C-alpha positions as CSV (number, residue, x, y, z in Angstrom):
1,X,49.3,56.0,-8.5
2,X,46.2,58.2,-8.2
3,X,43.9,57.5,-4.9
4,X,40.5,58.4,-4.6
5,X,39.1,58.2,-1.1
6,X,41.0,55.2,-0.5
7,X,40.6,53.4,-3.9
8,X,43.3,53.2,-6.4
9,X,42.3,53.4,-10.1
10,X,43.1,49.8,-10.4
11,X,40.8,48.6,-7.8
12,X,38.1,51.2,-8.9
13,X,37.9,49.7,-12.4
14,X,37.5,46.1,-10.7
15,X,34.6,47.4,-8.6
16,X,33.0,49.0,-11.6
17,X,33.6,45.4,-13.9
18,X,30.1,43.9,-14.7
19,X,29.4,40.5,-13.0
20,X,30.2,37.3,-14.6
21,X,27.2,35.5,-16.1
22,X,26.0,32.2,-14.2
23,X,24.4,29.3,-15.5
24,X,21.3,27.2,-14.3
25,X,20.7,23.8,-14.2
26,X,16.6,23.7,-15.0
27,X,15.8,20.3,-16.0
28,X,16.9,16.4,-15.8
29,X,15.7,13.5,-17.9
30,X,16.2,9.9,-17.3
31,X,16.2,7.4,-20.1
32,X,14.8,4.8,-20.1
33,X,12.2,5.2,-17.3
34,X,11.3,2.7,-16.0
35,X,14.5,0.7,-16.2
36,X,15.5,-2.7,-15.3
37,X,18.1,-3.4,-12.4
38,X,21.8,-3.4,-13.7
39,X,20.7,-1.4,-16.9
40,X,22.5,1.6,-17.7
41,X,20.4,4.8,-16.9
42,X,21.2,7.9,-18.9
43,X,20.6,11.1,-17.2
44,X,20.6,14.4,-19.5
45,X,20.9,17.5,-17.3
46,X,19.7,20.9,-19.2
47,X,19.8,24.6,-18.5
48,X,21.7,27.8,-19.6
49,X,25.4,28.1,-19.8
50,X,27.8,28.6,-18.6
51,X,28.0,25.6,-16.5
52,X,31.3,23.8,-15.7
53,X,29.9,21.1,-13.2
54,X,26.8,19.3,-11.9
55,X,26.0,17.3,-9.2
56,X,23.8,14.3,-9.4
57,X,22.4,12.5,-6.4
58,X,20.7,9.2,-8.2
59,X,18.6,8.3,-5.0
60,X,20.4,5.0,-4.1
61,X,23.2,6.4,-2.1
62,X,25.4,7.2,-5.1
63,X,26.1,11.0,-5.6
64,X,28.7,12.5,-8.0
65,X,29.8,16.0,-9.0
66,X,30.4,15.6,-12.7
67,X,32.8,18.1,-14.4
68,X,31.3,19.1,-17.7
69,X,31.8,21.7,-20.5
70,X,28.6,22.6,-20.9
71,X,25.0,22.1,-20.7
72,X,23.2,19.7,-21.9
73,X,25.2,17.0,-20.3
74,X,24.9,13.2,-19.9
75,X,25.8,11.0,-17.3
76,X,25.0,7.2,-17.0
77,X,24.3,5.1,-13.7
78,X,23.1,1.5,-13.3
79,X,20.9,0.6,-10.0
80,X,21.6,-2.5,-8.0
81,X,18.1,-3.1,-6.6
82,X,14.4,-2.5,-7.8
83,X,12.5,0.4,-6.3
84,X,11.5,3.9,-6.7
85,X,14.3,6.5,-6.7
86,X,14.1,10.4,-6.2
87,X,17.0,11.9,-8.3
88,X,18.5,15.4,-7.8
89,X,20.6,17.5,-10.1
90,X,22.2,20.9,-8.9
91,X,24.3,23.3,-10.5
92,X,27.9,23.9,-9.2
93,X,30.8,26.1,-9.3
94,X,29.5,28.7,-12.0
95,X,26.2,27.0,-12.2
96,X,23.1,27.7,-10.1
97,X,19.6,25.7,-9.9
98,X,18.1,22.6,-8.6
99,X,15.8,20.1,-10.1
100,X,14.3,17.0,-9.4
101,X,12.6,13.7,-11.0
102,X,11.9,10.2,-10.0
103,X,12.8,6.8,-11.8
104,X,11.1,3.2,-11.3
105,X,13.5,0.5,-11.4
106,X,12.4,-3.1,-11.9
107,X,13.9,-6.3,-11.3
108,X,15.9,-8.7,-10.7
109,X,17.8,-8.8,-14.0
110,X,17.7,-11.6,-16.2
111,X,19.9,-14.3,-14.9
112,X,22.2,-16.5,-17.3
113,X,20.3,-19.0,-19.1
114,X,19.3,-22.4,-17.4
115,X,20.3,-20.8,-13.7
116,X,17.8,-21.6,-11.1
117,X,16.1,-18.2,-10.1
118,X,13.5,-16.9,-8.4
119,X,11.5,-14.0,-10.5
120,X,8.7,-12.9,-8.4
121,X,7.0,-13.3,-5.0
122,X,3.2,-12.5,-5.0
123,X,1.4,-12.1,-1.4
124,X,-2.2,-12.7,-1.2
125,X,-4.3,-11.1,0.5
126,X,-2.5,-7.8,0.6
127,X,-3.0,-6.1,2.6
128,X,-3.5,-9.5,5.1
129,X,-5.8,-9.5,8.1
130,X,-4.8,-10.7,11.5
131,X,-5.1,-14.3,12.3
132,X,-5.7,-15.1,8.8
133,X,-3.2,-16.8,6.8
134,X,-1.3,-15.0,4.0
135,X,-0.2,-16.8,0.9
136,X,3.2,-16.3,-0.3
137,X,3.8,-17.5,-3.7
138,X,7.5,-17.7,-4.8
139,X,7.7,-18.1,-8.4
140,X,10.6,-18.8,-11.0
141,X,12.1,-21.8,-12.6
142,X,14.3,-24.5,-11.6
143,X,14.7,-26.2,-8.4
144,X,15.5,-23.8,-5.5
145,X,16.0,-23.9,-1.7
146,X,15.3,-20.6,-0.2
147,X,14.5,-18.9,3.3
148,X,11.5,-16.8,3.8
149,X,11.8,-14.2,6.8
150,X,8.2,-13.1,7.6
151,X,9.3,-10.1,9.3
152,X,7.7,-11.0,12.8
153,X,10.7,-12.7,14.2
154,X,9.4,-16.1,12.4
155,X,11.1,-17.6,9.3
156,X,10.8,-20.9,7.3
157,X,13.1,-22.8,5.1
158,X,12.0,-24.4,1.8
159,X,13.3,-26.6,-1.1
160,X,11.9,-27.9,-4.4
161,X,10.8,-27.0,-8.0
162,X,9.6,-23.7,-8.3
163,X,7.1,-22.1,-8.4
164,X,6.4,-22.9,-4.5
165,X,3.7,-21.5,-1.9
166,X,4.3,-20.6,1.6
167,X,1.7,-19.6,4.0
168,X,1.8,-17.7,7.2
169,X,-0.4,-16.1,9.8
170,X,0.2,-12.8,11.6
171,X,-0.9,-12.2,15.2
172,X,-0.4,-8.1,15.1
173,X,-1.4,-5.4,12.9
174,X,1.4,-3.9,11.7
175,X,3.7,-3.3,8.2
176,X,6.2,-6.3,7.9
177,X,9.2,-6.6,5.7
178,X,9.3,-10.0,4.1
179,X,12.6,-11.3,2.7
180,X,12.8,-14.1,0.3
181,X,16.5,-15.2,0.1
182,X,17.6,-18.2,-2.0
183,X,20.5,-20.2,-1.4
184,X,23.3,-20.8,-4.0
185,X,23.0,-21.7,-6.8
186,X,19.6,-20.3,-6.9
187,X,19.4,-16.5,-7.5
188,X,17.0,-13.8,-6.9
189,X,16.6,-12.3,-3.5
190,X,13.2,-10.3,-3.2
191,X,12.2,-8.1,-0.3
192,X,8.9,-6.7,-0.1
193,X,6.6,-4.9,2.5
194,X,3.2,-6.6,3.6
195,X,0.7,-4.6,5.5
196,X,-1.4,-6.6,8.1
197,X,-4.7,-5.0,9.2
198,X,-6.7,-5.7,12.4
199,X,-9.6,-8.2,11.9
200,X,-12.9,-6.6,10.9
201,X,-15.8,-6.6,13.6
202,X,-17.9,-9.6,13.5
203,X,-21.5,-9.0,12.4
204,X,-23.8,-11.2,14.1
205,X,-27.6,-11.5,14.6
206,X,-28.1,-12.9,18.0
207,X,-31.8,-12.7,19.2
208,X,-35.3,-11.5,18.9
209,X,-36.5,-9.5,21.9
210,X,-40.6,-8.7,22.4
211,X,-42.3,-6.9,25.2
212,X,-43.4,-9.1,28.2
213,X,-46.8,-8.9,29.4
214,X,-50.3,-8.3,27.9
215,X,-50.2,-7.4,24.4
216,X,-53.7,-6.2,22.6
217,X,-54.7,-6.6,18.9
218,X,-54.2,-3.5,16.9
219,X,-51.8,-1.8,19.1
220,X,-48.4,-1.6,17.6
221,X,-45.6,-4.0,19.0
222,X,-41.8,-2.9,19.4
223,X,-39.7,-5.7,18.1
224,X,-35.8,-5.4,18.8
225,X,-33.4,-7.6,17.0
226,X,-30.4,-8.0,18.8
227,X,-26.4,-8.5,17.7
228,X,-23.4,-6.6,16.7
229,X,-22.3,-5.0,13.4
230,X,-23.9,-3.8,10.3
231,X,-26.4,-6.6,9.2
232,X,-28.6,-7.5,6.3
233,X,-31.2,-9.6,7.5
234,X,-34.8,-10.7,6.6
235,X,-37.8,-10.7,9.2
236,X,-40.7,-12.7,9.3
237,X,-43.5,-11.5,11.6
238,X,-45.2,-14.5,11.5
239,X,-48.6,-12.9,10.1
240,X,-47.8,-13.3,6.3
241,X,-45.8,-10.1,6.2
242,X,-42.0,-9.9,5.9
243,X,-39.3,-7.4,5.3
244,X,-35.5,-7.4,4.4
245,X,-33.4,-4.9,6.5
246,X,-30.1,-3.6,6.3
247,X,-29.1,-1.8,9.7
248,X,-26.5,-1.7,12.4
249,X,-27.5,-4.2,15.1
250,X,-29.3,-3.5,17.6
251,X,-32.1,-2.7,15.4
252,X,-35.8,-1.7,16.4
253,X,-39.1,-2.4,14.3
254,X,-42.3,-1.5,15.0
255,X,-45.3,-3.9,13.6
256,X,-49.3,-3.9,14.2
257,X,-51.2,-7.1,14.9
258,X,-54.7,-6.5,14.0
259,X,-56.1,-10.1,14.8
260,X,-55.3,-11.7,18.2
261,X,-53.2,-15.0,17.9
262,X,-49.9,-16.7,18.7
263,X,-47.3,-15.5,16.2
264,X,-43.7,-16.7,15.7
265,X,-41.4,-13.9,14.9
266,X,-38.1,-15.1,12.8
267,X,-35.2,-13.2,11.6
268,X,-32.4,-14.7,9.5
269,X,-28.9,-12.9,8.6
270,X,-27.5,-12.7,5.2
271,X,-23.8,-13.4,4.4
272,X,-21.4,-12.0,5.7
273,X,-23.7,-11.5,8.7
274,X,-24.4,-14.4,10.7
275,X,-27.2,-15.8,13.0
276,X,-31.0,-16.5,13.0
277,X,-33.6,-16.1,15.9
278,X,-37.0,-16.2,16.7
279,X,-39.5,-15.2,19.2
280,X,-43.2,-16.1,20.2
281,X,-45.5,-13.5,20.5
282,X,-49.1,-13.8,22.1
283,X,-51.4,-11.1,20.7
284,X,-55.0,-11.1,22.5
285,X,-58.2,-9.9,22.0
286,X,-59.2,-6.3,22.6
287,X,-61.7,-6.1,25.5
């Protein structure tokens, strides 16, 4: 056998042989999308051949490497719970490439006819507010016994014909996982997130402050409207003039009283701001 600088003719031929082509997974399509819980979802992987295997991560904890003959290739899967799932497909073996998509799964699946079941859970307001009740409407059909775990360490049991309403008040701003769990023979467990926000700052008009001491006709007077928060309010200067203002409180106004008199200034807030106030102003004649 001829040897060239340590290489046999056989090994040289192997070294110079062209590389074998590789396929690429470049796309994945899901049908139907959105899909219902327990319904069969078909994933079609596409790309270029050769491709002898494709790995699919369905996003719900199920991940399988499927042996295939070529692309395109289809595989099926059913989701057990509602949600949005990220699906990943990768080429394996003699195949490269990776592609991603998403699927929305709605549920729960329709129960057998006549079976009592919870079909939906609605929470209002959403997001909720600290120290304000949240209404949890449990919808469905039939008579159902169920428990509601509010996610803050509290729970409540209820039973009766659906739909039914449960109310709960949260003490701390946070995101809570609310679980509605039916008892057999009732079906239809629901797990949903509820955001609770901090109580908004209260807007309130609390008073009117005018300068103490001698006030002279024809000179501008500084009037302070006190309070907290952004407030829309009407102010009556007591001389036949009035004004509507929308300002963060406290607010400062200058007004001129040309004639001497005793004036009553009043201010009244408009909802959602609250409160009203008045003050007396004694304007004397200029000497």
